[in-house]
C-alpha positions in Angstrom: 6.2 -35.3 34.4 6.7 -31.8 35.5 9.8 -31.1 33.8 8.0 -32.6 30.6 5.0 -29.7 31.1 7.4 -26.8 32.0 9.6 -27.9 28.4 6.2 -28.1 26.3 5.4 -24.6 27.9 8.7 -23.5 27.1 8.6 -24.5 23.7 5.2 -23.2 23.1 6.1 -19.7 24.1 9.2 -19.5 22.3 7.5 -20.6 19.0 5.0 -17.8 19.1 7.7 -15.2 19.1 8.6 -16.5 15.6 4.9 -16.7 14.2 5.9 -13.9 11.2 7.5 -14.6 8.2 10.3 -12.7 6.4 8.3 -11.7 3.8 8.0 -8.0 3.2 4.9 -6.2 4.1 2.5 -5.4 1.5 1.6 -1.6 1.6 -1.3 -0.2 -0.5 -0.8 2.7 -2.6 -2.7 6.0 -2.0 -5.8 6.5 -3.7 -5.7 9.4 -5.6 -9.0 11.4 -6.3 -8.8 13.8 -9.3 -11.2 16.6 -9.6 -13.0 17.0 -12.9 -14.3 19.8 -14.3 -18.0 20.0 -15.4 -19.0 19.8 -19.1 -21.0 23.1 -18.6 -18.1 25.3 -17.9 -16.6 23.9 -21.0 -19.6 25.4 -23.1 -20.0 28.7 -21.0 -16.9 30.7 -23.0 -18.5 29.7 -26.2 -21.8 30.7 -25.4 -21.0 34.0 -24.2 -19.1 34.6 -27.0 -22.3 34.2 -29.2 -24.3 36.4 -26.9 -21.6 39.3 -27.2 -21.3 39.0 -31.0 -25.1 39.0 -31.4 -25.4 42.1 -29.2 -22.7 43.8 -31.5 -24.4 42.6 -34.8 -27.8 44.0 -33.3 -26.5 47.5 -32.2 -24.9 47.9 -35.4 -27.4 46.7 -37.7 
């Protein structure tokens, strides 16, 4: 009986060593966060150009 229990314990201990599979591990891709410019900076240059043109016209008129 002791030999049977000892054999069962050896089989149980040996089977846990091979619990994994041979499949490749799944590695998630890193998250890339892209910074966006605000829409107000896109309007800033045209508005400044209008102000400068308005000042030039007002000074020359």
